[in-house]
N, C-alpha and C positions, 0 to 999 in steps of 0.2 A: 503493500499500500505506499502509493507516494504522499507528499503532503498536499497536494490538491484533493487527492481522495479523501485524505484524513479530513481536511476542512468541510468539504461537501457532506461526509458523514456526520459531522458534529452539527451542520447546519439542519439536517433533517431529522437526526435524532431529539436535539434541543428545542427545534423550532425557534431557531434564532438567525439574526442577520450574519451576513458574510462578515462584516466587521469585527463582531464579536467573537465570530468562531476564528478569525485569524489571531486575535488577542488572546484566546485560550490557548491556540497553537504555540504561540510565541512563550506563553507561561510555561508550558510543556517541555518546550525545546530548552528552555533556560533551567530548569529544576530536573535534577535526577529523580527517575519516577519508582526507585524502589527505595523502601524505608519507610516506618511510620512518621520519622520526623520530617522526611521529606513531603510525606502526606499531608500534615500539617502546615509545612511551608506553601506548599501548592494551593491549599485551601485559603490559607491567608492573603496569598497574591490575588486568588479569584475575587475574594470578598472587597480588597481594596482597589484592585483595578476596574472590576466589571459593576461594583457597587452593589452588590446582592448580598443578602443574609447568609449565615452560615449553612441554613438546610439547603438553599439553591446551591451555594458552593460544593457542599457534599453530592449534590445532584449531579454537578457538572463534573467533580472527580471521579463519580462512579461510571458516568457516561463516557469520558476519555479513556478510562481504564478496559471497560467494555469494547471499546473499537480498537484500542491497541491490541487486546487480548483477541479478539476476532480476525486481526490481521495477521498477528503471529501465528494463530492456529491455522489459518488457511495458506499462509506459505509452507508451514510445516508439511501439511497434507498434500498439497500440490505446488510443489518446488519450481517447476517448469511451467505453470499455466500462463505465465505472463510473456513467455518466450516464443509463443505459437505464432 
């Protein structure tokens, strides 16, 4: 999954505009995604940058992780799918 596919997936799953999806993507790129402290850092960045409450920031985090894990799982199950 490339960057534009990731942004489009965020737009559709979170029902947000492209500029917010790009902001979310930049936060994810700037923060290492593994670890409990990094989860908290990412949620804090979502709250401050996007001006959302903690519940919405957690929803955004869960959606981001879902999209990433789906992309990884798809790449593992179909490693040469994009090369056709």
